[in-house]
C-alpha positions, -999 to 999 in steps of 0.1 A, spaced: -190 591 427 -163 568 415 -158 559 378 -145 525 372 -131 516 337 -119 483 322 -107 480 287 -121 451 268 -89 437 253 -68 406 253 -44 401 281 -6 402 281 -3 364 280 -21 359 247 -19 337 230 -26 312 258 -57 295 243 -44 259 244 -23 241 270 9 240 250 9 278 251 4 281 288 26 306 306 42 293 338 30 305 371 51 300 403 42 296 440 28 327 455 23 345 421 -9 363 412 -11 371 374 -37 393 358 -57 379 329 -88 386 310 -114 363 291 -121 384 261 -138 379 238 -163 354 254 -148 326 235 -113 331 250 -98 304 271 -68 311 293 -43 284 304 -14 286 331 11 259 339 31 249 370 55 223 380 57 203 413 92 189 421 78 169 450 44 159 464 26 190 478 -9 204 486 -20 231 460 -44 259 460 -54 275 427 -79 303 424 -93 330 403 -106 362 418 -115 398 409 -88 425 404 -114 450 415 -140 439 441 -161 471 433 -169 454 400 -184 421 413 -213 409 393 -225 377 376 -207 388 343 -175 377 359 -177 340 363 -150 315 358 -147 278 356 -112 262 362 -100 228 355 -68 211 367 -50 187 344 -19 166 348 5 159 320 7 123 314 35 123 289 22 146 261 -15 144 268 -36 157 296 -56 139 323 -83 157 342 -76 161 380 -105 184 392 -127 212 382 -145 241 402 -171 267 391 -180 289 420 -156 280 449 -143 315 455 -163 347 460 -195 334 446 -186 337 409 -149 330 408 -132 295 414 -109 278 437 -94 243 438 -76 228 467 -59 194 461 -40 175 487 -10 155 480 -5 162 442 23 141 430 55 157 414 50 166 378 37 192 353 2 206 358 -20 228 336 -50 250 346 -77 258 321 -98 289 328 -130 295 309 -158 321 312 -192 310 321 -221 333 325 -251 349 308 -239 384 297 -203 394 291 -169 382 291 -147 382 324 -124 411 322 -94 416 343 -92 387 369 -63 372 385 -51 336 388 -33 327 420 -11 296 429 0 286 464 19 254 469 18 242 504 42 220 522 35 183 524 53 157 545 83 142 528 87 105 526 120 94 540 140 74 516 169 67 537 176 67 574 211 56 586 231 59 618 265 76 610 294 84 632 282 111 655 245 112 644 217 101 621 215 108 584 181 113 567 177 115 529 146 122 508 140 139 474 125 173 478 127 209 467 153 230 482 130 260 483 107 242 508 111 244 546 110 209 561 104 201 598 119 170 613 97 155 639 109 126 662 83 100 673 88 75 700 120 91 711 138 81 741 147 104 771 158 138 762 194 140 751 196 104 740 192 113 704 224 121 686 227 150 661 207 148 629 222 158 595 197 163 567 206 160 530 
């Protein structure tokens, strides 16, 4: 047989019970938290430097311990200059009891995710929070013909990979070189 043990203790990120205490999570991160005791609330924060699609989810650290005592509710908020405005909420969008939010075209800004325990029996021990920021089309702010080519400008995040796609282009080879800033 297999013996599984989880300690009923506060997680590494405590105190994170209010949005102003939220630890920052970055794209691709999975951070381990626990909702203990049952009145505990966890928060995480992230910043978008440009418009993007975002996936936020909670899930079990140990799939062998799936049961209805591990049930999260997540709510996404945007910072509107010192106060929060609700964007979306999800209860059971991932793996029956855990949560997942997918939002298209979130604008640049600071965001906060509130994670609560919901259920009938115990607190939700040892779950993880994941954040994935997905590319979104960049809006071109400037297009100019320059000597020897075309210059495109837009505000964006240097850590993103952008793909330039021509539409209504003339015959192959008729386009000059493209410089991207």
